Each structure stands twice: as structure tokens, then as C-alpha cells.
N, C-alpha and C positions, 0 to 999 in steps of 0.2 A: 352351386359349387359344393362338392363333397368335402368332408373333413375327416379328421382322424383324432382319436383321443386315447391316451394311455392312462389307466387308473392304477395307482399303486396303493396298497393297504399294508399296514403293519400288523400282521397276524401273529408274529412271534411273541408269545406270552412273556418270555424273559426280557426281551427288548422293551416291551410295553411297561413292564414293572420297573425296569431301570430308568426309563424316561420319566415315569411318575415319581420315582424316588429322587431323581435329579431335580425335577420341578419343585418337589416338596422341600428338598435341602437348600434350594437357592431362593426361597421366598424371603429369608432374612439372613444375609451374608455379613452381618455386622462384625462378627468375630473374625472372619476371613479378611474383610476389608481393614480391620484394625491391624491384623498381622502384616498385611501388605503395606499399610501406612507406616508401620514401624520400620519395615525394610527400606522404604523410600526415604524416610527421615534419616536413617542411618547412612544411606548413600549420599544424601545432601550434606550431612555433617562431615563425612569423610572427604568430600570434594572441597569443602571450605577449609577444613582443619588440616588436611595433609596433601591431597593429590593435586589440587588446583587445576582440574580438568573438567570439562563439561560432561554430561552423561554420554555423549557420543565419543568421548576419549580425546577431544581436541583440547590442547593446552590453552589456558587463559593467558591473555596478554597481561604481564605483571602490572600492578598498579604503581603509580608514582611513589606512594608511600612505601610500598614493599621494596621498590628499587632503591629509593634514597635512604630508608631507615632500616631495611631488612625485614624479615618476617614473611608471612604468607599474604597473598592477595585476598581480600575480603575477610581477613582475620586480624584486625587491629585490636579491638577490644573483646572480640568473641561474641558480641551481642547478637549479630546476625545468625551465627551458627547455633547459639543457644535458643534462639527464637523459632527455629524450624519445628513445626508440629504437624500432627495429622488429625483429621476429624472423620471418623467412620460413620456410615449409615448403612441401612440394609442392602443397598445396591451400589455403593460407590465409596471412595475415600478421597478426601482433599488433603493435599500436602502444601504447606506454605508458611509464610511469616506474616506477622502483623507490623513489621518494620516498614515505614514509608519508603525507605531507600532500597528495600528488597526488590521491588520491580525494576528500579533503575539498574541494579546490578544484573538481574536476570536478563533484561531486554536491551540494556544500553540506553544512552541518551545523548542527544546532540545539543549544543549550546542553544538555548532558547526553546527547545522542543518541549520543555515542561511548563512553559508559559509563565504566568505571573501568579504569585500567591498573595492573597490579601488577608491580613490577620491583625492582631492587636499586639502592641509592645507591652512591656511589664507595667506601664502606667495606664493601659486601656486605650491608648491612642491607636487609631487605624494606621497601618503601614503597608506598603507594597514592597514585595521582595522578589527579585528575579531568582530563578533557580541557581543555587550556589555551586552546582556540580559541574557545569560545563560539559565538554565531550567525555563520555565514559563508554568504553566498548562493552558489548554484551559479554557477560561471564555467566552462562547458564549453570546454575547449581541444582535447580529442580528439574526432574525428568526421570527417565528410566534407562539405565545403562544396560548393556547386554547381560552383565552379571545379575543385576536386579531383576531383569526379565526371567532369567532362569530361576531365581529365588521365588518369584511370583508363581511360576509354573509348578515348582516344588510344593508351594503352599496349597495351590489348587489341587494338585495330585494327592497331597496328604489328606485334604478334606473330602475330596470326591473320588479318590482312587478306586475304592471298592465298587462304586456305582459305574465308573467308566469302564472298569474291567469286564463288567457284564456285557458290554457291547463287543468285546474282542473275542 
């Protein structure tokens, strides 16, 4: 059976230089990732502190505390909001919290879904505790909103715009 093959080469010197420059510039993107992380932290803080909407714009179901006592959902003491941080590396950024209840608020929880915790009381005696939270709806505060996506694109363009323009 006969076959066919198409071979494409990149002989354009400007395009080759631009690709090399892009490869060189993207070997360590820690600074860019740090900027992206700050933008995502800012978005999460705004969601918790003022808007009470998920990154996709859906309003959160108000918490019992916010309904009964007033205030914002997920913003009783402000600890969750203040704990949001980012960790940048050469090729990625992680955004999150070290608060145990952070995952419960991000993903929600059903009664019994968190299982049983075994720990020690103040006297060192072992104790078993069922999850105290019960049913909690997901209230995503981490993620990338449309506005944050545009900010990320702006940051990438600011860093690599000159290189990208060489392709146009």
C-alpha cells in the first residue's frame, strides 16, 4: 500500500529566534507564577470578604451564622480569608489555605462524610469525635474567575509580549 507524507520545517529565522527566546524565558517562570498567585489570592480574598460568589459567579448559599447573626458567609473571624496564600515555583503556582476547614468550605460536606477523628483530649486521653460540621454546601472560593483569567493573560502578555509579537 502506498503512503503519503508531508514534511514541514521552520526555516523562518525570526520565528526560530522567537521560539528559542520563548523557551529560554519560560525555563524559570517563578516571578510570573508569583504574580499570578497574588492575583488569585486577591480574588479569593474578595470572594470571602465581599462578594460571596464562586469563581464562576454563582452566589453562595448563606451560612446559618450569616443568616442568624448577620455578616458575610465564610467571614466570621476572618481567619480563612487571612490564611489564603500562594506558593510559586518555576512552572506552577499553588493557591490555598492551611486551615483544616478550608476544604470543607471549598467542596462542601455531608453529615458523616468526614468520618471519625481520633485524637487526644487536654489530659492526653484518646477520644473519638464525629465531624462537628454536619451538612455544609460547597462554597468555592478558590479558582479562576473570568476577570482573573484576563489578569493572568495580561501578566503573560506583559512578560512575553515582545516575544509573542515576533510571531505576528
